[in-house]
C-alpha positions in Angstrom: 48.7 -103.7 -18.0 47.3 -100.2 -18.2 48.4 -96.9 -16.8 45.7 -95.4 -14.5 45.7 -92.0 -12.8 43.4 -90.9 -9.9 42.1 -87.5 -8.9 40.5 -87.3 -5.5 38.3 -84.3 -4.6 36.5 -83.3 -1.5 37.0 -84.2 2.1 39.5 -86.6 3.7 36.7 -89.2 4.0 36.5 -89.2 0.3 40.3 -89.4 0.2 40.2 -92.7 2.0 37.8 -94.1 -0.6 40.2 -93.0 -3.3 43.1 -94.8 -1.5 41.0 -98.0 -1.5 40.3 -97.7 -5.2 44.0 -97.2 -5.9 44.8 -100.4 -3.9 42.1 -102.4 -5.8 43.4 -101.3 -9.2 47.0 -101.9 -8.2 46.1 -105.4 -7.0 44.6 -106.1 -10.4 48.0 -105.5 -11.9 47.6 -101.9 -13.3 50.2 -99.2 -12.9 49.2 -96.1 -10.9 50.7 -92.9 -12.2 50.5 -89.3 -10.9 50.9 -87.6 -14.3 47.5 -87.4 -16.1 49.0 -87.2 -19.5 49.6 -90.2 -21.8 47.6 -92.5 -19.6 45.0 -95.2 -20.4 42.4 -94.3 -17.8 41.6 -91.4 -15.5 39.4 -92.0 -12.4 37.9 -88.9 -10.8 36.4 -89.4 -7.3 34.1 -86.4 -6.9 32.5 -84.4 -4.1 28.9 -83.2 -4.5 28.1 -81.8 -1.1 27.7 -78.1 -1.9 27.6 -75.9 -5.0 31.4 -75.0 -4.9 32.3 -78.7 -4.6 30.1 -79.5 -7.6 31.7 -76.8 -9.6 35.2 -78.0 -8.8 34.2 -81.5 -9.8 32.7 -80.4 -13.1 35.7 -78.3 -13.9 38.0 -81.2 -13.2 35.8 -83.5 -15.4 35.9 -81.0 -18.3 39.7 -80.6 -18.0 40.2 -84.4 -18.2 37.8 -84.5 -21.1 39.9 -82.0 -22.9 43.0 -84.2 -22.3 41.0 -87.1 -23.7 40.1 -85.1 -26.8 43.8 -84.3 -27.2 44.6 -88.0 -27.0 46.5 -87.7 -23.7 43.9 -89.6 -21.7 42.3 -92.8 -23.1 39.2 -93.3 -21.0 37.4 -91.6 -18.0 35.5 -92.9 -15.0 33.7 -90.6 -12.6 32.7 -91.9 -9.2 31.9 -90.5 -5.8 29.2 -88.1 -4.4 28.5 -86.1 -7.6 28.0 -89.2 -9.6 25.7 -90.7 -6.9 23.7 -87.6 -6.4 23.0 -86.8 -10.0 23.0 -90.3 -11.5 19.9 -89.7 -13.6 21.2 -86.6 -15.3 25.0 -87.0 -15.3 25.3 -89.6 -18.2 23.3 -87.4 -20.5 25.2 -84.2 -19.6 28.6 -85.7 -19.7 28.8 -88.1 -22.8 32.6 -87.9 -22.8 32.7 -89.9 -19.6 33.0 -93.7 -20.2 31.9 -94.9 -16.8 30.0 -93.8 -13.7 30.1 -95.4 -10.3 28.0 -94.5 -7.3 29.2 -94.6 -3.8 28.0 -98.1 -3.3 30.0 -99.3 -6.3 33.5 -97.8 -5.9 34.8 -101.1 -4.6 34.1 -102.5 -8.1 36.6 -100.1 -9.6 39.0 -102.8 -10.9 36.1 -104.5 -12.7 34.9 -101.2 -14.0 38.3 -100.3 -15.3 38.5 -103.6 -17.2 35.1 -102.9 -18.8 35.9 -99.3 -19.8 39.3 -100.1 -21.1 37.7 -102.8 -23.3 35.5 -100.1 -24.8 32.3 -100.6 -22.8 30.2 -97.7 -21.4 29.0 -98.4 -17.8 26.8 -96.8 -15.1 26.8 -98.8 -11.9 24.8 -97.5 -8.9 24.6 -100.2 -6.3 22.8 -99.6 -3.1 24.5 -97.0 -0.8 24.5 -99.6 1.9 27.0 -101.6 -0.2 29.6 -98.9 0.3 32.7 -100.8 1.4 34.0 -99.8 4.8 36.9 -102.3 4.9 39.7 -103.3 2.6 43.2 -102.4 1.7 44.3 -98.9 0.9 47.3 -97.1 -0.5 47.9 -94.2 1.9 48.5 -91.0 0.0 49.1 -88.7 3.0 52.6 -88.2 4.3 53.9 -91.3 6.1 53.8 -89.6 9.5 50.1 -88.8 9.4 47.2 -91.0 8.4 43.4 -90.8 8.5 41.2 -93.6 9.7 37.6 -93.6 8.7 35.7 -95.2 11.5 32.2 -94.9 10.0 30.3 -93.6 6.9 26.9 -92.2 6.3 24.9 -90.0 8.7 21.6 -90.1 10.6 21.5 -86.5 11.7 19.2 -85.1 9.0 20.3 -81.4 9.2 17.9 -79.6 6.9 20.7 -78.1 4.7 22.6 -81.3 4.2 22.3 -83.9 1.5 24.9 -86.4 2.9 22.3 -88.9 4.3 20.7 -89.1 0.8 24.1 -89.4 -0.9 25.9 -91.8 1.5 23.1 -93.4 3.4 22.5 -94.2 7.0 25.3 -94.1 9.6 27.4 -97.3 9.6 30.2 -98.0 12.0 33.2 -100.3 11.4 33.9 -103.1 13.9 36.3 -101.9 16.6 38.7 -104.8 16.0 39.1 -103.8 12.3 39.8 -100.2 13.2 42.4 -101.2 15.8 44.1 -103.6 13.3 44.3 -100.8 10.7 45.7 -98.4 13.2 48.4 -100.9 14.3 49.3 -101.4 10.6 49.6 -97.7 9.9 51.8 -97.1 13.0 54.0 -100.0 12.0 54.4 -98.3 8.6 55.5 -95.0 10.1 52.4 -93.1 11.2 52.9 -91.0 14.3 49.6 -89.2 14.1 46.3 -90.9 13.5 43.2 -88.9 12.8 39.8 -90.5 13.3 37.1 -89.3 10.9 33.5 -89.9 10.1 30.5 -87.7 9.3 29.7 -87.8 13.0 32.6 -89.3 14.9 30.8 -89.1 18.3 28.1 -91.4 17.0 30.6 -94.3 16.5 29.2 -97.7 17.5 25.6 -96.7 17.9 24.5 -99.0 15.1 26.8 -101.9 15.8 26.7 -102.0 19.6 23.5 -100.2 20.5 25.5 -97.5 22.3 28.2 -94.9 21.4 31.6 -96.6 21.7 34.0 -93.8 20.8 35.6 -93.7 24.3 36.1 -97.4 24.3 37.7 -97.2 20.9 40.0 -94.5 22.1 41.1 -96.5 25.1 42.2 -99.3 22.8 44.0 -97.0 20.3 46.1 -95.2 22.8 47.6 -98.5 23.8 49.4 -98.8 20.4 53.1 -98.6 20.9 54.7 -96.0 18.6 51.5 -93.9 18.3 52.2 -90.3 19.5 49.1 -88.3 18.6 45.5 -89.4 18.3 43.4 -86.6 16.8 39.6 -86.6 16.5 37.6 -84.6 13.9 33.8 -84.0 13.6 32.6 -84.3 17.2 29.0 -83.2 17.5 28.6 -80.9 20.5 25.5 -82.6 21.9 27.3 -85.9 22.0 30.5 -84.8 23.7 30.0 -86.8 26.9 31.7 -86.4 30.3 33.4 -89.7 29.7 34.9 -88.3 26.4 36.0 -85.1 28.2 37.7 -87.1 30.9 39.6 -89.0 28.2 40.8 -85.8 26.6 42.0 -84.6 30.0 43.7 -87.9 31.1 45.1 -89.6 27.9 48.4 -88.0 26.8 48.2 -89.4 23.3 44.6 -88.1 22.8 45.6 -84.6 21.9 43.5 -81.7 23.3 42.1 -80.6 19.9 38.3 -80.6 19.6 36.8 -79.9 16.2 33.0 -79.7 16.6 30.8 -78.3 13.7 28.2 -76.2 15.5 27.1 -74.4 12.3 25.4 -71.5 14.2 25.2 -70.0 17.6 21.5 -68.9 17.7 18.8 -71.3 18.9 16.1 -70.1 16.4 18.4 -70.7 13.4 19.7 -74.0 14.9 16.1 -75.2 15.2 15.5 -74.4 11.5 18.6 -76.4 10.7 17.3 -79.3 12.8 20.2 -79.1 15.1 20.1 -79.1 18.9 21.2 -76.4 21.3 21.3 -72.7 21.6 23.8 -70.0 22.6 23.5 -70.7 26.3 24.1 -74.4 26.0 27.0 -74.0 23.6 28.7 -71.4 25.7 28.3 -73.7 28.8 29.9 -76.6 26.8 32.8 -74.4 25.8 33.3 -73.3 29.4 33.2 -76.9 30.6 35.8 -78.0 28.0 38.2 -75.2 28.8 37.8 -75.9 32.6 38.4 -79.6 32.4 40.9 -80.1 29.5 44.2 -78.3 29.9 45.3 -76.2 26.9 42.4 -77.4 24.8 42.2 -76.0 21.2 38.6 -75.5 20.0 37.6 -75.4 16.4 34.3 -75.1 14.6 32.5 -74.2 11.4 29.6 -71.8 11.0 27.0 -71.2 8.2 25.8 -67.6 7.5 22.8 -66.7 5.4 20.7 -69.7 6.2 17.1 -69.2 5.0 15.3 -66.7 7.3 18.4 -65.6 9.1 17.5 -62.1 10.1 19.8 -59.2 10.8 19.1 -59.6 14.5 20.0 -63.3 14.4 23.2 -62.5 12.5 24.1 -59.8 15.0 23.5 -62.4 17.7 25.8 -64.8 15.9 28.5 -62.2 15.9 28.1 -61.6 19.6 28.2 -65.3 20.2 31.6 -65.6 18.3 33.1 -62.8 20.4 32.0 -64.6 23.6 32.9 -68.1 22.4 36.5 -67.2 21.4 37.1 -70.3 19.3 40.8 -70.9 18.5 40.0 -71.9 14.9 36.8 -71.1 13.0 35.7 -71.5 9.4 32.8 -69.5 8.0 30.7 -70.7 5.0 27.8 -69.2 3.1 24.7 -71.3 3.1 24.5 -73.4 -0.1 21.0 -74.0 -1.3 21.0 -77.7 -2.3 18.1 -79.4 -4.1 16.5 -82.3 -2.3 17.2 -80.9 1.1 14.4 -79.5 3.4 16.1 -76.1 3.6 15.8 -75.8 -0.2 12.1 -75.0 0.0 12.3 -72.8 3.2 10.9 -69.3 2.7 13.0 -66.2 3.0 16.0 -67.4 1.0 18.8 -64.8 1.3 20.6 -63.1 -1.6 24.1 -64.3 -2.4 25.5 -60.7 -1.9 24.0 -60.6 1.6 25.4 -64.0 2.5 28.9 -63.0 1.2 28.8 -59.7 3.2 27.8 -61.6 6.4 30.6 -64.0 5.8 33.1 -61.2 5.5 31.8 -59.5 8.7 32.0 -62.7 10.7 35.5 -63.4 9.3 36.5 -60.0 10.6 35.0 -60.7 14.0 36.9 -64.0 14.3 40.1 -62.3 13.1 40.0 -60.1 16.1 39.6 -63.1 18.3 42.5 -64.9 16.7 44.8 -61.8 16.9 44.1 -61.7 20.6 44.9 -65.4 21.0 47.9 -65.3 18.7 49.4 -62.3 20.7 49.8 -64.7 23.6 52.0 -67.2 21.7 55.4 -65.5 21.5 57.7 -66.9 24.2 55.8 -70.2 24.4 57.5 -73.5 23.4 55.5 -76.0 21.3 56.2 -79.5 20.2 56.1 -79.4 16.4 55.7 -82.3 14.0 58.1 -81.4 11.2 56.4 -81.8 7.8 58.9 -80.3 5.3 61.5 -77.7 4.4 60.6 -74.5 2.6 63.5 -73.9 0.3 62.3 -70.4 -0.5 61.9 -69.3 3.1 64.9 -71.5 4.1 63.1 -72.8 7.1 61.2 -75.9 8.3 57.5 -76.0 8.8 55.1 -78.3 10.7 52.2 -78.5 13.1 51.7 -78.7 16.8 48.7 -80.4 18.5 46.9 -77.1 17.9 46.8 -77.5 14.1 45.1 -80.2 12.0 46.4 -80.9 8.5 45.2 -78.7 5.7 42.6 -76.8 7.6 44.7 -74.9 10.1 47.8 -72.8 10.0 51.4 -73.9 10.2 54.5 -73.3 12.3 57.6 -72.1 10.5 60.9 -72.5 12.3 64.7 -72.2 11.8 67.6 -73.8 13.6 68.1 -77.3 14.7 70.2 -80.0 13.1 69.7 -83.4 11.5 65.9 -82.7 11.3 63.9 -85.2 9.2 60.3 -85.1 8.1 58.2 -86.8 10.8 60.5 -85.7 13.7 59.1 -83.9 16.8 60.9 -80.7 17.4 60.7 -78.3 20.4 60.1 -74.8 18.9 60.1 -71.5 20.8 57.6 -69.1 19.2 59.0 -65.7 18.4 56.6 -64.1 16.0 53.0 -64.4 14.6 52.1 -64.1 10.9 48.3 -64.0 10.6 47.2 -67.6 11.4 50.8 -69.0 11.2 53.5 -68.9 13.8 57.3 -68.4 13.4 59.9 -69.7 15.8 63.3 -71.3 16.3 64.1 -74.9 17.2 65.5 -75.2 20.7 
């Protein structure tokens, strides 16, 4: 059988799809390798959400094509969002690629591999609705942490976003399938499960006629051996009182709320086709802090959306100072063809967008420094993730940090520590977005 290597790009939702493809190819008898030299086939699972993701995908494709030219890679398959979004153009522009699969075809990867390895050129773009939500996967994250994708697609139709066109309408997985997968992952060593979807709060609306995220949570927290249940991508207008009560009451449902609000000014949010305004968002934040002890709040914001005036940007800065998010990511608006915002008037220069991003980053840095200054002297439960041999210390995360997107906690001391252990760490110092402490 052949040696096949995978490159997964983009978000953790895309990572789950890559893990399913690995499982399918492995089940077909092929050998999965991590080194992309001297292999028979390379599979690149791409992201095509915004311009920077497209550029990363193309650079990766060109690099693998170079390895192919040098005889180190035999064949290439490109799948995922970039392939789906540009299916008409991509085959002409990338002749060195042997096979293309759209998002509705990735579950056919084993069949595609056989065709390509036999010398055929393929381009399969099944209906987006065929995107497989179930199936085995080979988990590539550390054993103690695993993602569970509870739905795919999106119905929100934000004017800047191409996801509904790429991945189709919102589709939930049956609750019993999610619970079974969660139980299996915990049995295999996962202590932290992270629920993901394009809009996690919308879970169940298509299958059950109502949102069922609270019901799903109540089932998952019953799993013996599960320590942390983390939720990502909670839309602010769908955070119900029932969900808030669960955050406050369920010990395993950790008090970390990641909600992508994208802006804090009502006029801009309206142009984005998103609900809410400054007053409503600030009221929600106040409610969350009042009802959920020690809640950590994270969000993302877009600057430079078409028509964003200096006054609106100044109002956004004031909003960020008032909101005092614990974690915040700032992105420049990416003009994406095929989206309603692409044709909006008053597009903003890239230099202006970048300058606004820098300013808002500085505003948030002041907020973070104020919050971080409160941390020395506190004791946090830290999930140990590894040992830094250069710094001669351990590192990990508390409930306040999600993998890959937030900072880390570095600590010394302790004995017989293993990756995946929970360690009580007293914080002594701050280092930008990271914390430094000692095991108690």
